[in-house]
C-alpha positions as CSV (number, residue, x, y, z in Angstrom):
1,M,-0.1,0.0,-0.1
2,D,0.6,3.4,-0.8
3,F,1.1,5.0,2.8
4,R,1.7,8.7,1.4
5,K,-1.1,8.4,-0.5
6,S,-3.2,6.9,2.4
7,R,-1.9,9.5,4.6
8,L,-3.1,12.4,2.3
9,A,-6.5,10.8,1.7
10,R,-7.1,10.9,5.5
11,H,-5.6,14.6,6.0
12,L,-8.0,15.4,2.7
13,T,-10.8,13.7,4.7
14,T,-10.0,15.8,7.9
15,F,-9.6,19.0,5.6
16,F,-13.1,18.7,3.9
17,A,-14.9,18.3,7.5
18,L,-13.0,21.3,9.1
19,A,-13.6,23.6,6.1
20,A,-17.5,22.9,6.3
21,A,-17.0,23.6,10.3
22,A,-15.0,26.8,9.5
23,L,-17.5,28.2,7.0
24,F,-20.1,27.6,9.7
25,L,-18.6,29.0,12.5
26,T,-17.0,32.2,10.5
27,G,-19.0,33.0,7.9
28,C,-17.4,35.2,5.1
29,D,-15.1,37.0,7.2
30,V,-11.7,36.3,4.4
31,K,-12.1,35.4,1.2
32,I,-9.2,33.6,-0.5
33,I,-8.9,33.1,-4.2
34,N,-6.8,31.4,-6.3
35,R,-4.2,33.1,-8.6
36,T,-2.2,30.0,-9.4
37,P,-2.4,28.6,-13.0
38,A,-3.4,25.2,-13.4
39,T,-0.6,24.0,-15.7
40,F,2.9,25.5,-15.3
41,S,6.0,25.3,-17.6
42,E,8.9,23.5,-16.6
43,N,11.7,25.1,-15.9
44,P,15.5,24.2,-14.9
45,S,15.0,25.2,-10.8
46,Q,11.8,22.9,-10.7
47,V,10.5,26.2,-8.6
48,Y,6.9,26.9,-8.9
49,T,5.0,29.9,-7.7
50,F,1.9,29.5,-5.8
51,T,0.1,32.7,-5.6
52,A,-3.4,33.3,-3.4
53,E,-5.5,36.5,-3.0
54,V,-6.7,37.2,0.4
55,K,-9.3,39.5,0.8
56,P,-10.6,40.5,4.3
57,R,-14.5,41.1,4.3
58,G,-16.2,43.5,6.8
59,G,-14.1,45.6,9.9
60,V,-14.4,42.6,12.1
61,V,-11.1,41.1,10.6
62,N,-7.6,42.3,12.0
63,R,-5.8,42.6,8.8
64,D,-2.1,42.2,10.8
65,S,-3.3,39.0,11.9
66,I,-3.9,37.6,8.6
67,Q,-1.3,34.3,7.6
68,P,-2.2,32.5,4.7
69,S,-0.4,28.9,4.0
70,I,-0.7,26.3,1.7
71,V,-1.1,22.8,1.8
72,I,0.8,20.6,-1.0
73,D,0.0,16.7,-1.0
74,G,-0.7,17.2,2.7
75,Q,2.4,19.1,3.4
76,V,1.8,22.6,5.3
77,F,3.5,25.4,4.1
78,P,3.5,29.2,5.4
79,M,3.2,31.9,2.3
80,K,4.8,35.3,2.1
81,P,3.6,38.7,0.4
82,S,4.1,39.0,-3.1
83,P,6.1,41.6,-3.9
84,A,3.3,42.4,-6.5
85,G,1.8,44.1,-2.9
86,G,-2.1,44.2,-2.4
87,D,-3.7,41.3,-1.0
88,L,-1.5,38.5,-2.8
89,W,0.6,36.0,-1.3
90,E,3.1,33.7,-2.5
91,F,5.0,30.4,-1.8
92,D,7.8,29.0,-4.1
93,Y,7.6,25.2,-4.3
94,H,10.5,23.3,-4.7
95,L,8.7,20.2,-6.8
96,P,10.4,16.6,-5.9
97,P,12.2,14.7,-8.6
98,G,10.4,12.9,-11.1
99,R,6.9,14.6,-10.1
100,T,4.7,16.5,-12.5
101,E,1.4,16.9,-10.8
102,G,0.1,17.5,-7.2
103,A,-3.0,18.7,-5.2
104,Y,-3.0,21.6,-3.1
105,Y,-5.3,23.9,-1.0
106,F,-5.1,27.4,1.3
107,I,-5.6,27.8,4.6
108,A,-5.3,31.4,6.2
109,T,-5.8,32.0,9.7
110,Y,-6.9,35.3,11.4
111,Q,-8.6,37.1,14.0
112,T,-11.7,38.9,14.5
113,T,-12.6,41.3,17.1
114,S,-16.2,41.9,18.0
115,D,-18.2,42.9,21.0
116,G,-14.5,43.8,22.7
117,R,-14.0,39.9,22.2
118,T,-10.8,38.5,19.7
119,N,-11.3,35.4,18.2
120,N,-9.1,33.1,16.2
121,R,-10.5,32.0,13.2
122,E,-9.5,30.2,9.9
123,A,-10.9,30.0,6.3
124,Y,-10.0,27.5,3.4
125,T,-10.5,26.9,0.1
126,E,-11.2,24.0,-2.3
127,L,-8.7,21.5,-3.5
128,Y,-7.0,22.3,-6.5
129,R,-4.7,20.3,-8.8
130,F,-1.6,21.4,-10.3
131,S,0.6,20.0,-13.2
132,V,3.9,20.5,-15.0
133,V,4.3,20.1,-18.8
134,N,7.9,20.1,-20.6
135,R,6.2,21.2,-23.8
136,Y,5.0,24.7,-24.3
137,G,5.2,27.7,-27.0
138,L,7.2,31.2,-25.6
139,S,6.8,34.1,-28.4
140,L,7.5,34.8,-31.9
141,D,10.4,36.4,-33.4
142,A,7.8,39.0,-34.8
143,S,4.5,40.8,-34.1
144,R,3.9,41.4,-37.8
145,A,4.6,40.0,-41.3
146,P,3.5,40.0,-45.1
147,V,1.8,37.0,-46.5
148,G,4.7,35.0,-47.2
149,A,7.3,35.7,-44.9
150,Q,8.8,33.1,-42.7
151,V,8.4,33.7,-38.7
152,T,10.0,31.7,-36.0
153,V,7.9,30.1,-32.6
154,L,10.3,29.4,-29.8
155,G,9.4,27.4,-27.2
156,R,9.9,24.0,-26.0
157,G,9.2,19.9,-26.7
158,F,8.4,20.7,-30.7
159,T,8.4,17.5,-32.8
160,P,8.8,17.3,-36.7
161,Q,4.8,16.5,-36.9
162,D,4.0,19.8,-35.3
163,V,1.9,22.2,-37.6
164,V,1.3,25.8,-36.9
165,Y,-1.9,27.5,-37.3
166,V,-2.4,31.2,-37.8
167,G,-6.3,31.6,-37.0
168,D,-7.8,28.6,-38.3
169,Q,-5.6,27.9,-41.1
170,P,-2.9,25.4,-41.3
171,A,0.8,27.2,-42.2
172,Q,3.7,25.6,-44.2
173,T,5.6,24.7,-40.9
174,I,9.2,23.9,-40.7
175,F,11.0,22.1,-37.8
176,R,14.2,23.5,-36.5
177,S,14.6,21.7,-33.6
178,S,12.8,20.9,-30.2
179,N,12.9,24.4,-29.6
180,S,12.4,26.0,-32.5
181,L,9.6,26.0,-35.6
182,S,9.1,28.3,-38.5
183,F,6.1,29.0,-40.4
184,V,5.2,30.7,-43.7
185,V,2.6,33.3,-42.9
186,P,-0.5,32.0,-44.8
187,P,-2.8,33.4,-47.4
188,L,-5.3,35.3,-45.2
189,P,-6.6,38.9,-45.2
190,A,-4.4,41.8,-44.4
191,G,-4.6,44.3,-41.7
192,R,-5.8,42.0,-39.0
193,N,-4.3,40.3,-36.2
194,Y,-4.7,36.0,-35.7
195,P,-3.9,33.7,-33.2
196,V,-1.0,31.7,-33.8
197,T,-1.3,28.2,-32.2
198,V,1.1,25.0,-32.5
199,G,-1.7,22.4,-33.4
200,E,-5.5,23.1,-34.0
201,P,-6.9,25.8,-32.6
202,G,-8.4,25.2,-29.3
203,S,-6.5,22.4,-28.2
204,G,-3.1,23.5,-29.3
205,I,-0.5,25.5,-27.3
206,S,-0.8,29.3,-27.9
207,V,2.2,31.0,-28.5
208,G,1.1,34.8,-29.3
209,T,-0.7,36.9,-31.9
210,I,0.7,38.1,-35.6
211,R,-0.6,40.9,-37.8
212,V,-0.7,40.0,-41.2
213,D,0.1,42.6,-43.9
214,Q,-0.2,42.3,-47.7
215,G,2.1,39.7,-49.4
216,A,3.7,40.5,-52.9
217,L,1.9,38.5,-56.0
218,T,3.5,38.9,-59.2
219,V,2.4,38.3,-62.8
220,A,4.4,38.0,-65.7
221,P,4.3,39.4,-68.4
222,S,3.5,42.7,-66.7
223,S,1.3,43.6,-69.7
224,L,-0.4,41.9,-72.8
225,N,-0.8,42.7,-76.5
226,L,-2.8,40.3,-78.2
227,A,-4.4,39.8,-81.6
228,T,-8.1,38.6,-81.7
229,G,-7.9,34.7,-81.2
230,E,-4.0,34.8,-80.2
231,R,-3.0,32.9,-76.9
232,R,-0.5,34.1,-74.9
233,L,0.5,32.4,-71.4
234,L,0.6,34.5,-68.1
235,V,2.3,33.4,-64.8
236,F,0.8,34.0,-61.7
237,T,3.4,33.8,-58.8
238,I,2.7,33.7,-54.9
239,P,5.7,33.7,-52.3
240,T,4.7,30.6,-50.5
241,E,2.9,27.3,-51.4
242,A,-0.6,27.4,-52.0
243,P,-2.9,26.0,-49.2
244,A,-4.7,22.8,-49.1
245,G,-7.6,23.1,-51.7
246,G,-5.4,25.4,-53.9
247,L,-5.6,29.5,-53.5
248,V,-8.1,30.9,-56.0
249,L,-7.0,34.0,-57.7
250,D,-9.8,36.8,-58.0
251,V,-9.3,38.3,-61.5
252,T,-11.4,40.9,-63.3
253,T,-11.5,42.9,-66.1
254,D,-13.1,46.1,-67.7
255,I,-13.0,44.6,-71.2
256,P,-14.5,41.2,-70.7
257,A,-15.4,40.9,-74.3
258,S,-11.8,41.3,-75.3
259,V,-10.3,38.8,-72.9
260,I,-11.2,34.8,-72.9
261,M,-9.4,33.1,-70.1
262,P,-10.2,30.2,-67.1
263,E,-10.5,30.7,-63.4
264,V,-6.9,30.9,-62.1
265,V,-6.3,28.7,-59.4
266,V,-2.8,27.9,-57.9
267,P,-2.6,24.2,-57.2
268,E,-2.2,23.1,-53.6
269,G,1.3,23.4,-52.4
270,A,2.2,25.2,-55.8
271,R,4.2,28.7,-55.8
272,S,2.5,29.6,-59.1
273,V,0.4,28.3,-62.0
274,N,0.1,29.5,-65.8
275,V,-2.6,30.4,-67.3
276,A,-3.5,30.9,-71.1
277,V,-5.3,33.9,-72.2
278,Q,-7.1,34.6,-75.3
279,G,-7.9,37.8,-77.5
280,G,-11.5,38.5,-78.1
281,E,-12.6,41.4,-79.4
282,P,-10.6,44.3,-79.8
283,G,-10.1,46.6,-77.2
284,S,-8.0,48.2,-74.4
285,G,-7.9,47.6,-70.8
286,S,-6.6,45.7,-67.7
287,L,-7.0,42.5,-65.5
288,F,-6.9,43.3,-62.0
289,V,-5.4,40.3,-60.0
290,T,-6.1,40.1,-56.4
291,A,-6.5,37.6,-53.7
292,P,-6.8,37.1,-49.7
293,G,-3.5,38.9,-48.1
294,F,-2.1,40.4,-51.5
295,G,-2.5,43.9,-52.8
296,E,-4.5,44.1,-56.2
297,I,-1.9,43.9,-59.5
298,T,-2.9,45.4,-62.6
299,V,-1.9,44.1,-66.0
300,P,-2.6,46.2,-69.0
301,V,-4.3,44.4,-72.1
302,T,-4.7,45.1,-75.6
303,V,-6.2,43.3,-78.1
304,V,-6.2,44.0,-82.1
305,A,-8.2,42.7,-84.7
306,R,-5.7,40.3,-87.1
């Protein structure tokens, strides 16, 4: 039998009984608010800070008498006032080797004065759990970038299978090391901030936000001169690989009777596509090319009769 766990179970049973009695006897003189994250990122020191906010309520509590403690896995540790001030208290816990999780709760002893009498009181919190993880994201090396630019994610525990998401769109991801990934900013509407996660949004590791700026879309040649019925190729190029399903380019013209061409789609995983443009009725105007995250490109077009 694990006697340590058995002792902890007995201690917790006693704790809940005492907590109920304390609530009955003391009412709501002191409120303890847990300000500790449920998950800590592993650090080399293996020291983790537990924080509680202890707020006296009403005028009967002697503030100088308040002394919070934390009970971690059955051991009681006194807490100290936080350097942040206010009603915050802290305790730096050295996690034993091999441990990655635990249970804890807070106790605050204090005195109240009523009708000239001083009374000793205690307040308790519910039982909380914490865990320590060795896989996490720290930061991005840029807060904004254009579509097609590479951005680095710093963290720990990355694998070659990781995929970075910008908003809800997967980005081309390059594994550098267990502490570093790079991703290519995907084609998204520019001028907006997007959350960045390693893994799918909602379940992945959040690493910050990035503002997407306009990327560079190119078309070659930069102008077209056609005769009616003549065909020429236009090459549409984007700076990054097209996402799953391909990237549809929005191509419009002010001389629809003069230009005959299909829909322009950069295939999934490709950076460019060749499209045949055929001259129709004689006329002069332009093609206007754009896509999410890219500025508009204008291609002058002239079609003459044969």
